[in-house]
C-alpha positions as CSV (number, residue, x, y, z in Angstrom):
1,M,-40.5,39.0,-5.2
2,M,-40.2,35.6,-6.9
3,R,-37.0,34.7,-8.6
4,P,-37.5,33.9,-12.3
5,K,-36.7,30.4,-13.5
6,I,-34.3,29.2,-16.2
7,V,-35.0,25.6,-17.2
8,L,-32.4,23.3,-18.9
9,F,-34.3,20.5,-20.7
10,G,-32.4,17.7,-22.3
11,D,-30.8,14.2,-22.2
12,S,-27.8,13.0,-20.2
13,I,-25.6,15.9,-21.3
14,T,-28.1,18.1,-19.5
15,E,-28.5,15.7,-16.6
16,Q,-24.7,15.6,-16.1
17,S,-24.5,19.4,-16.2
18,I,-25.1,19.5,-12.4
19,G,-21.9,17.5,-11.8
20,E,-18.6,19.0,-10.8
21,N,-17.6,21.7,-13.3
22,G,-20.9,21.1,-15.2
23,W,-22.3,23.8,-17.4
24,G,-25.6,23.8,-15.4
25,V,-23.6,24.4,-12.2
26,S,-21.8,27.3,-13.9
27,L,-25.1,28.8,-15.0
28,A,-26.6,28.5,-11.5
29,N,-23.5,30.2,-10.0
30,A,-23.7,33.0,-12.6
31,Y,-27.4,33.7,-11.9
32,S,-27.1,33.2,-8.1
33,R,-29.9,35.3,-6.4
34,R,-31.1,36.5,-9.8
35,A,-32.7,33.4,-11.2
36,D,-33.2,29.7,-10.2
37,V,-31.6,27.4,-12.8
38,L,-33.6,24.2,-12.9
39,V,-32.0,21.1,-14.5
40,R,-34.4,18.7,-16.1
41,G,-32.1,16.3,-17.8
42,Y,-33.0,12.7,-18.6
43,G,-30.2,10.3,-19.5
44,G,-30.8,8.1,-22.5
45,Y,-33.9,10.0,-23.6
46,N,-34.7,11.0,-27.2
47,T,-37.2,13.6,-28.3
48,R,-39.9,10.9,-28.8
49,W,-39.7,9.9,-25.1
50,A,-39.2,13.5,-23.9
51,M,-42.5,14.4,-25.5
52,F,-44.3,12.6,-22.7
53,L,-42.6,14.9,-20.1
54,L,-43.5,18.2,-21.8
55,H,-46.8,18.9,-20.1
56,H,-45.6,17.7,-16.8
57,L,-42.5,20.0,-16.8
58,F,-44.2,22.9,-18.5
59,P,-47.9,23.0,-17.5
60,L,-49.8,25.8,-19.1
61,D,-51.2,27.1,-15.8
62,S,-47.9,27.5,-14.0
63,T,-45.3,30.3,-13.6
64,T,-43.3,30.0,-16.8
65,P,-39.5,30.2,-17.1
66,I,-37.9,33.3,-18.6
67,A,-35.7,31.0,-20.7
68,T,-35.5,27.3,-21.6
69,T,-32.8,25.4,-23.3
70,I,-33.8,22.3,-25.3
71,F,-30.8,20.0,-25.8
72,F,-31.6,16.7,-27.6
73,G,-30.4,14.8,-30.6
74,A,-27.5,12.8,-29.4
75,N,-29.7,9.8,-28.8
76,D,-32.1,10.4,-31.7
77,A,-29.1,10.1,-33.9
78,A,-28.3,6.5,-32.8
79,L,-28.1,4.2,-35.8
80,L,-30.5,1.5,-36.7
81,G,-28.9,-1.9,-36.7
82,R,-26.4,-0.9,-34.0
83,T,-26.4,-1.4,-30.2
84,S,-28.4,1.7,-29.4
85,E,-31.0,1.4,-32.1
86,R,-33.9,1.6,-29.6
87,Q,-33.1,5.2,-29.1
88,H,-33.2,6.1,-32.8
89,V,-35.7,8.7,-34.0
90,P,-35.9,9.4,-37.7
91,I,-34.7,12.8,-38.6
92,E,-38.1,14.2,-39.8
93,E,-39.7,13.0,-36.6
94,F,-36.9,14.6,-34.6
95,K,-37.6,17.9,-36.4
96,E,-41.3,17.7,-35.8
97,N,-40.7,16.9,-32.1
98,L,-38.6,20.0,-31.7
99,R,-41.3,22.0,-33.4
100,K,-43.8,20.6,-30.9
101,F,-41.5,21.5,-28.0
102,V,-41.2,25.1,-29.2
103,R,-44.9,25.5,-30.0
104,H,-45.8,24.4,-26.5
105,L,-43.3,26.6,-24.8
106,K,-44.5,29.6,-26.8
107,E,-48.0,28.8,-25.8
108,C,-46.8,28.7,-22.1
109,S,-45.3,32.2,-22.6
110,P,-44.8,34.2,-25.8
111,T,-41.9,36.1,-24.1
112,M,-39.9,33.0,-23.0
113,Q,-36.5,32.9,-24.6
114,I,-36.1,29.5,-26.2
115,V,-32.7,28.1,-27.1
116,L,-32.3,24.9,-29.2
117,I,-28.9,23.3,-28.7
118,T,-27.6,20.8,-31.3
119,P,-26.0,17.6,-30.2
120,P,-22.3,17.8,-29.8
121,P,-20.0,16.1,-32.3
122,L,-19.4,12.4,-32.0
123,N,-16.0,10.8,-31.6
124,E,-16.4,7.2,-32.9
125,E,-13.0,6.0,-31.7
126,G,-13.9,7.3,-28.2
127,R,-17.2,5.5,-28.2
128,L,-15.5,2.2,-29.2
129,A,-12.9,2.7,-26.5
130,F,-15.5,3.3,-23.9
131,A,-17.5,0.2,-24.9
132,K,-14.3,-1.9,-24.7
133,S,-13.5,-0.5,-21.3
134,K,-17.0,-1.4,-20.1
135,Y,-17.7,-4.7,-21.9
136,G,-14.3,-6.0,-22.7
137,E,-14.2,-8.5,-25.6
138,K,-18.0,-8.5,-25.8
139,A,-18.0,-4.9,-26.8
140,T,-19.3,-3.8,-30.2
141,K,-16.7,-3.4,-32.9
142,V,-18.8,-0.8,-34.7
143,S,-19.8,2.5,-33.2
144,E,-23.5,2.9,-32.4
145,R,-23.4,6.5,-33.7
146,T,-21.3,8.4,-36.2
147,N,-20.3,12.0,-36.4
148,E,-21.6,12.3,-39.9
149,V,-25.1,11.3,-39.0
150,T,-25.0,13.3,-35.8
151,G,-24.2,16.3,-37.9
152,Q,-27.3,15.8,-39.9
153,Y,-29.4,16.0,-36.7
154,A,-27.4,19.1,-35.7
155,N,-28.3,20.7,-39.1
156,A,-31.9,19.7,-38.6
157,C,-32.0,21.4,-35.2
158,V,-30.6,24.6,-36.7
159,E,-33.3,24.5,-39.5
160,V,-36.1,24.2,-36.9
161,A,-34.7,27.0,-34.9
162,N,-34.6,29.3,-37.9
163,E,-38.0,28.2,-39.0
164,M,-39.6,28.8,-35.6
165,G,-37.7,32.0,-34.9
166,V,-35.9,30.9,-31.7
167,W,-32.3,31.0,-30.6
168,Y,-29.9,28.2,-31.3
169,I,-26.4,27.0,-30.5
170,N,-24.7,24.9,-33.1
171,L,-22.6,22.9,-30.7
172,W,-21.7,20.3,-33.3
173,S,-19.9,22.9,-35.3
174,K,-18.6,25.0,-32.5
175,M,-16.8,22.2,-30.7
176,Q,-15.1,21.0,-33.8
177,E,-13.3,24.4,-34.0
178,T,-11.1,23.2,-31.2
179,D,-8.0,21.2,-32.1
180,G,-8.2,17.8,-30.6
181,W,-11.8,18.2,-29.7
182,Q,-12.3,14.4,-29.8
183,T,-10.6,13.9,-26.5
184,K,-10.2,17.4,-25.2
185,L,-13.9,18.2,-25.1
186,L,-15.5,14.7,-25.0
187,S,-14.8,12.1,-22.2
188,D,-16.2,9.0,-23.9
189,G,-16.8,10.2,-27.5
190,L,-20.2,11.6,-26.5
191,H,-20.3,13.2,-23.1
192,L,-18.5,16.3,-22.0
193,T,-15.2,16.8,-20.3
194,T,-14.7,19.9,-18.0
195,E,-13.5,21.8,-21.1
196,G,-16.5,20.6,-23.0
197,N,-18.8,21.9,-20.3
198,T,-17.0,25.2,-20.4
199,V,-17.8,25.5,-24.1
200,V,-21.5,24.9,-23.6
201,Y,-21.6,27.3,-20.7
202,R,-19.9,30.1,-22.6
203,E,-22.2,29.6,-25.6
204,V,-25.4,29.6,-23.5
205,I,-24.3,32.7,-21.6
206,K,-23.5,34.4,-25.0
207,V,-27.1,33.7,-26.2
208,F,-28.7,34.8,-22.9
209,N,-26.8,38.0,-23.1
210,E,-27.9,38.7,-26.6
211,A,-31.5,37.9,-25.6
212,G,-31.4,40.5,-22.8
213,L,-31.0,38.1,-20.0
214,S,-27.5,39.0,-18.9
215,T,-26.9,38.9,-15.1
216,D,-26.6,42.7,-15.2
217,N,-30.2,42.9,-16.4
218,L,-31.7,40.7,-13.7
219,P,-32.1,42.1,-10.2
220,F,-31.3,40.5,-6.9
221,D,-34.5,39.0,-5.4
222,F,-34.0,40.9,-2.1
223,P,-31.7,43.8,-1.1
224,H,-27.9,43.3,-0.9
225,H,-26.8,43.3,2.7
226,S,-25.0,46.6,2.2
227,K,-28.5,48.3,1.6
228,I,-29.8,47.2,5.0
229,D,-29.7,49.7,7.8
230,S,-28.8,47.9,11.1
231,E,-30.9,50.3,13.1
232,H,-33.9,50.2,10.8
233,P,-33.6,47.0,8.7
234,E,-37.3,47.1,7.8
235,R,-36.8,50.1,5.6
236,A,-34.8,48.2,3.0
237,F,-37.7,45.8,2.7
238,Q,-40.4,48.4,2.5
239,Q,-38.8,49.9,-0.6
240,N,-38.2,48.2,-4.0
241,T,-36.5,44.9,-3.2
242,C,-34.5,45.0,-6.4
243,D,-31.0,46.3,-6.5
244,V,-30.9,46.5,-10.2
245,Q,-33.8,47.7,-12.4
246,L,-34.9,45.6,-15.3
C-alpha cells in the first residue's frame, strides 16, 4: 500500500522546519511509517508569489495529500516604505489568495484536511537587532514589519478559515501566551527558536488529532517485524499489510 502524504506549504518558517528540532522534522518522526511528511517551504515568498506554485505542487490529476498546512503571512505583512516592501501584499489580496489556495485544494480532494496557520507574532526589537548584526551601521533603524500589522494578517487568516470551513491555528495569539515570547520563541524577531518550533508542532498535532489523523488512526504501511514469521515470512504480506485499521 502507498503511504499517505502530508504537505507543509509555506514560507521560510516552513522551509526551516526541516532543520534541527524543526516542527516539520518532529511531524515526520511522529508519522514515521504512517505518512510521508513533505516540506514545501519557500523562503521570502508571500501568497502572491506562492500562487504560481499551486498547480505545480498540487496538480489535480495526482495522488492528493490527506492533509495540507498553509503557513503564509509573515512576508505579506511587510510594510510599504520599509526595507522589505517588495514582499508586501495588501490584506484583502492576502485573504483572496488564501481563499484560492483552499478552493484549489478542495478541488483536488474534498476529504483533504486543510489547516491555515497564521503568521507568528513579530518582535520589532529582535528584527532591528538582527539587521544591525548583519549590516552594522548601514542597518535600518525602523523595523520592516510590526507586530500590530502582523496581527491584522493573522486575524484575516482566521477569518478566511472560518469562512471556508477549514481548520486554523492562530499562532500569533498562541505564542504571545508565553512569557518572554519575544526571545524565547523567536530567534531573530521573526523565525522560530527550538521552543518556537515545539509550539508549532504541538498545535499542528492537536489539530490533526481533532481531524481524525492521529498516529493511532493511521496504519503502518507494511507489517511490523513482530508479525513476520521467520519460517513463512510471505504469510505476513499475503494478509492485510496494515497493523492498525482505519
